[in-house]
Structure formats: structure tokens, C-alpha cells
N, C-alpha and C positions, 0 to 999 in steps of 0.2 A: 597327604601322608608321606613321611620319609620312607625311602626305599631301604631294602636290606643291605647288609654290609658288603656283599660280594657281587652285586649286580649293577650294571649301568642302567639308567632310566631307559625304558622302552625295550629292554632286552630280557623280559620275562623275570625280572627280579622279584623276590618275595617281599613280604612286609618286614619292617625293621625287627631285629632280634631283641630290641628292648622289651622287657616284660615287667611293667610297673606292678607294684603290689595291688593297686586299684586300677581297673581298666577304665577307658573312656574319660580320663582326666585331661583337660585341655593342656597343651604344651606348645612351646615354640616349635616351628618347623625347623628342619636342619638348615634351610636357607637363611632363616632369621638368626639361628645360632651362629652360623658361619659369618654373616654380615656383622653381627655383634662383636665377634672376636676380632675381625679386621678393623672395626671402628675403634677398638680399644688398644690396638697394637700398631706400632709404626716401623718395626724392623722385621726382617724375615730373611730366608735363605733363597737367593736367586740361583737356580740351576741352569747352566747353559751347556752346550756341547763343545768340549775343548778342541782347540785346533791342534795342539800337540800335548800329549799323545792324542791323536785324532779320534774323535767320537766318544771319548769318555765323559761322563757327567762331571761338571765342574761347579762346585758350590761356592757362593760368595755371600757374605753378610751385607745386606743392603738396607737402606731406609726407603720408605715408599709413601705415597699418598694414594687416595682412591677417588677416581673420577668416573661417575656413572657405572660403578661396580667393577671398574678395571684398574689395576695397579699402575701407577705412574712413577717413574724414577728420574732422578737427576744424575747423570752418569758422566764420567770423564772418559775421554778417548784413550787415556793411558791405562784404564782398568782392563784387566784380562777378560772380564765378562763382556765388556763392550766389544773388544776385538773378536771374541767368539761369536757374538750376535751379528757382527758385520758379515760373517761368513754363513751363519745358519741361525735364523731367528727363532727356532723352536726353543722354548724355555718353560720353566715352571717356577712358581714362588710358593715356598712353604712358610706359613705363619703359625706359630705355636703359642699357646697360652703359657704364661710363666708365673707360677706361684708354688707355695710349699705343697708337698704331698707327692704321691706317685706320679711321675711325669707321664706315664702311659695312660693314666686315668684322666688326664687333662685334654682340653680341646686343641685341635689343629686343623688347618685348612690348606689344601694344595690347589693352586690355580694353574692350569696348563693352557698354553696357547702360543701364538706368534708374537714376538717382541720386536718392535721397530721404533724408529724415531717418530715422535708425535708429528702428525701432518700439520700443515699451516692452520687448518681449522681446529686442531686439537691442542695447539701449544698453549693458548691462554687458559683453557680449563685445566690442563696438566699442571701448569705453573701455579694456578690458584690452589689446586688440590694438594700439591706437594708442599708449597710454602705455608699453607694453613697448619700443617703438622710440623714443619721444620723451618720456622721463620729464620733461624740462624744461617740457613743455606742461601739466603737471598744474595749474599755477596758473590757466590759462585755462579749464580744463574746467568749472569751477563758475560762470563768468561767464554772465549771462543772455543775452548776445548771441552766445555761442558754443554750438554744438551738434554732435553727431556725426551724420555722414551715411554712407551705405553705397551702393556701386555694385553693383546686382544684375546680375552678369555674364551676358550672353546670347551673347557671341561672343568668341573669343580668337584673335588673330593673332600668330604667332611668326615672327621672322626672326633667324636665328643667323649671319648673314653671307651672303656670295655663294652662292647656290644652295641654301641651307638655310632653308626657310621652309614654313609651312603654316597652315591654319586648324585649330585644335585642337578635338577633340570635347569638349563640356562635361563629360561623365562622366569622361573622362581627365584633364581639368584639375582637377576637384574631388578626384579620388582620388590624384593625383600628389603626391609628397613631394620636398622639396629634396634635392639630392645631399649626402650627409654630408661629402664631401671638400672641398666648395666653400670653406669658411672657411680651409682649409690650402693650397689649390691654388696660390696665388701664391707662397708660400714654397717649396713643393716644386718648382715650375717654376724658380724662381731658383736653387735649390740644384743641381738637375740641370744647368742650362745653364751655371752658373758653376763648379761644382766637379766635375762628372762629365760634361763635354762629350765626353770620349773614349769614353764608353759608348754614346752615341747612334748613331754610325755602325755600331757592332757590332749593335745592335738591328735596324737597317735591313738590313744584309747578311745576318744570320742568319734573319730572319723575313719577308723580302720579296724580290722579284726585283731590287731596287736594289743596284748594286755601285759604280759610278763616282760616288761621293758627294763633292760640292764643299763643301756646307755643310748642317748639320742643326740644328734648334732644337726643343725640346719646347715645344709651344704650348698644350696642354690636358691635364688629368687629371681623372678622375672615378672613381666606385666600380667601374666595369666595365673601364676601360682608359685609355690615354693616346694623344695625338696628337702628331705631329711634322711640321714643315715641312721637306721634304727637297729640296735643290737639286742637280740633276745637269746634265751638259752639254745635256740635252734640255729642261730647264726645271725648274720647282718643282712638287712634288706634296705632297699631304697623306697621311701614312701613319698609320693608327690600328692599334694593337696591343692585344689583350685581356689581362686578367689571368686567371689560372687559376681564380680565385674572386673574388667581389666583396670590396672592401676597405671599411673603415669609418673609418679615421683615418690620420694620418701615419705611425704605427708600422707599420700594415699596408702602407702604400704603400712604405715603405723595404724591408720584407721582400719584397714582390712584385717590386720593381724589381731588387733584388739577385739574387733567384732567376732572373729573366729574363736578367740579365747572365751569370750562371753558365752557363745553358743556351746562350746565344748564343756564349760562348767555347768551349764544348764542341763545338757544331756547326761552328764555324769553325776549330777547332784552334788557338785563341789562348790562350796562357798568361797568367795574371794578371801585371801588371807589379809 
């Protein structure tokens, strides 16, 4: 279970503040959500401690790869953040989701730790991880004033929007995998909201207490289920519904959504149009 917004793991933190409309609905862990976000994003803000004026946080836009759950960078000795790191290796990397909507309702992850040049045993994996995302940087990788650095992660903070946040246990972070549906999620959501909008109120009415529905939009989908933003006369709520079994790709998603629609129609006594 993900921890509450304001406590570090092991420090007496309470359960997450998330309160879905339906309880006990399977959902991705915060570690899985965070790893999914980093898998789909290759730029972030690297924060180092400035040399002058000394001690102030200094933010740089950087590109990164991910090797065994740790960010790797290809940096120039001329860069200010490299000079900062040469004096003090403490750093953090902020990676944020970028899409339309309220930016504070979107996901972001902050990784904290010591940043240092990749060791002899780490250079190959750092190179592979970085160039897999940024193949155009291969021409710089052999320059004498460029080198691979790695952030040894010691703490992970995840925020998935309002009320969805926690400090992630490091073991959970290292073992988590990106959600397999993430690369297809945007296309699936667009398809459902544009071409099958009539199915969404049926899901709500059949599988939740909601009836007087003014508007509904599918806002998220992952291997375990999907989420909808549902507006009723009393306000807007988030409804998450589970799949009967985890899905792995868009074909599985289509089958699962069609099966749920058939079940919804049967429960409501609605014939297919």
C-alpha cells in the first residue's frame, strides 16, 4: 500500500489520502506509477548545490536514461551543474508529466541522492541506458570533456496529483516495473472518450452507486483497471473500476472494456444499440 502524503516510510505515516468512490479496487502502487512516469519521460530538472552563491539550489534542464532504477546523465565539464557536483554530489532529479490540464493534478517524481561519475563497472550500463533514449548523443559520448554520471537514489517522492502522494520505499522502487499499457494509454483514452462516450455512463451506473450522471470522461487506464471523472449534481468524483484480470496491451484493453460493457448492459437491462 502506498503511504500517506506527508510521511516517510517507516516513520509512522498513515495510509494514503486517496479515497476512491469504490474501496478495495486494485490499483498500481505508487512505485509502479513513478517508474511508469520515468519510463515515458526523458527530460527533467537536475538540482545541484551552487558554488556561487554558495549553497543555493541550482536547477538545470537535463536529459537522462534509467539504469537499474537510477538516473544516468551524459554531462559536459563546462556545465554549471557538473562543476557544482564536483564540489558536492548531493542532488535531486524532478521529472514531471506533461500534458493538457491542471499541471498540479499531473504526476511528478523527485529522486534524491548522491550524483557521481559512473564507476568503471557502471559506465557500460550507463552508456547503454542513456543512448537507448538519446541515440543522437552518441557523437558526444566519446568526447574527452563529456562523461556519464549516475544518481545513486536514496529517497523517492511521488506525487500523482491532488491527494495522491508518498515517499516510496527504496526496495519497492527498485523492484517496480513500468505499466505495460502506458505507451498505448493516450490512444485508448481518446478512442473511448471520442468514439464510445455512450459506454462510460453505463459503466458508472452498473458498477457504482452513481445514477444521475451529467458528464463522464475516462481519465486513466493501466493493466489493472481504469479511472473516470464523473460529474453529478452533487459534484465531481473519481471512479476507478477493475478489470477481471490484468491486461498487457491494447488488444487486451479492447477485450476487457467490451466484456465490461456487455456485463453493464446485462445488469441494467439495456440492449445494444
